[in-house]
C-alpha positions in Angstrom: 316.8 180.8 90.5 320.0 179.9 88.5 321.9 176.9 88.6 324.6 178.9 90.5 321.9 180.1 93.2 320.4 176.9 93.4 324.0 175.2 93.9 325.0 177.8 96.5 321.5 177.1 98.4 322.4 173.5 98.5 325.7 174.1 99.9 324.5 176.6 102.5 321.5 174.1 103.6 324.4 171.6 104.0 326.5 173.6 106.3 324.2 174.6 108.5 322.8 171.0 109.0 326.6 169.8 109.1 327.1 172.3 111.9 324.2 171.1 113.9 324.7 167.4 113.2 329.1 167.9 114.2 328.9 170.8 116.8 332.8 169.9 117.5 334.2 171.3 114.1 334.3 174.8 113.1 333.2 175.3 109.6 334.4 178.3 107.5 334.5 179.5 104.0 337.5 179.1 101.9 339.1 178.8 98.7 339.9 175.7 99.0 338.9 172.7 100.7 341.1 171.3 103.6 340.8 170.1 107.0 342.7 172.0 109.9 343.1 169.5 112.9 345.0 172.2 114.9 341.7 174.7 114.6 339.3 171.9 114.2 338.2 173.6 111.3 336.6 172.4 108.0 337.3 174.7 105.1 335.0 175.0 102.2 334.5 176.7 98.8 330.8 177.2 98.3 330.8 177.8 94.9 332.3 174.0 94.5 330.3 170.5 94.7 329.4 169.6 97.9 331.4 166.6 97.9 334.7 168.5 99.2 333.1 169.7 102.4 331.9 165.9 102.9 335.8 164.4 102.3 337.1 167.0 105.0 334.9 166.0 107.0 335.8 162.5 107.3 339.2 163.5 107.8 338.0 165.2 110.5 335.8 162.4 111.8 338.8 159.9 111.1 340.8 161.9 113.1 343.5 162.7 110.6 346.3 164.4 111.4 349.2 164.3 110.0 350.8 161.4 107.4 354.7 160.2 107.3 354.5 158.9 103.8 353.1 159.6 100.2 351.5 156.0 100.3 349.9 157.0 103.7 348.7 159.8 103.0 346.5 157.7 99.4 345.5 155.3 102.0 344.5 158.4 104.4 342.6 159.7 101.3 340.5 156.5 100.4 339.5 156.5 103.9 338.1 159.7 103.8 336.2 159.4 100.5 335.2 156.3 102.1 333.5 157.8 105.0 332.4 160.9 102.9 330.1 159.3 100.6 328.5 157.0 103.8 328.1 160.7 105.6 326.5 161.9 102.2 324.1 159.2 102.2 323.1 160.8 105.6 322.2 163.6 103.8 320.6 162.2 100.3 323.9 163.2 98.6 325.5 160.3 96.3 329.3 161.2 95.3 329.8 159.1 92.2 332.1 156.9 92.6 333.8 158.1 89.5 334.4 161.2 91.4 335.8 159.7 93.7 338.9 157.7 92.0 339.3 160.7 89.9 340.3 162.3 93.1 342.0 159.7 93.9 344.2 159.1 91.2 345.6 162.6 91.3 347.5 160.9 94.3 347.8 157.8 92.6 349.4 159.7 89.2 351.7 162.3 91.9 352.7 159.2 93.7 354.0 157.4 90.8 355.7 160.2 89.9 357.6 160.6 92.5 358.1 157.0 93.2 360.1 156.9 89.8 364.2 156.1 90.5 365.4 159.5 88.4 368.9 156.8 87.6 366.7 153.8 86.2 362.8 154.6 86.8 362.4 152.2 88.7 359.1 152.1 91.2 359.6 151.9 94.7 358.2 152.4 98.4 359.7 155.7 100.2 362.6 155.0 102.5 361.8 157.7 105.0 359.1 160.9 104.7 361.5 162.6 102.5 363.4 159.7 101.1 363.4 157.0 98.4 366.0 154.4 97.8 366.2 152.1 94.6 366.5 148.7 95.4 367.3 148.3 91.7 370.3 150.7 91.1 371.0 151.7 94.9 370.0 155.4 94.1 368.7 157.8 96.7 366.7 160.6 96.0 364.7 163.7 97.9 361.2 164.7 97.1 359.2 167.9 98.2 357.0 167.9 101.0 354.2 169.4 99.0 351.2 167.8 98.0 349.9 170.6 95.5 353.3 170.9 93.7 355.5 169.4 90.9 356.7 166.1 92.3 360.5 167.4 92.2 363.5 164.5 92.8 366.7 165.6 94.1 369.6 162.7 93.3 371.2 162.4 96.8 373.2 159.6 96.2 373.6 157.5 93.4 375.7 153.7 92.9 379.2 154.2 92.0 380.7 152.1 89.6 
């Protein structure tokens, strides 16, 4: 059996066990791993490592459904990875800490780019779900709501001299 077939069998076995152990959730093959709280469905890609399905299961178990700020999203992702590692132990799957930190780095990098003031470069926390406010130069900017898009920033207001 080649590595692809072996990997595919491993994920199939894991999904079968997860369906049994977590009957309140639907496990469905998809192009990309994600959790749909509305449908109670965990989407997984059988050609990806099994870490993703464990991570999405963790979001489900933790009842993650939405977030208001970028920082809150990072917190939810951290919580889900922590629980995914614990769930993985039950199935003899070790999620390497480097893998977890690399995944979280994508969120940290995304947040870092979005939080930089377009006028002066100061990094700040969000003022509201879509706007940031720079305490240094009083610039206000909005950001796109998409997580998987380039971190566009549209300046709404700058301090007039």
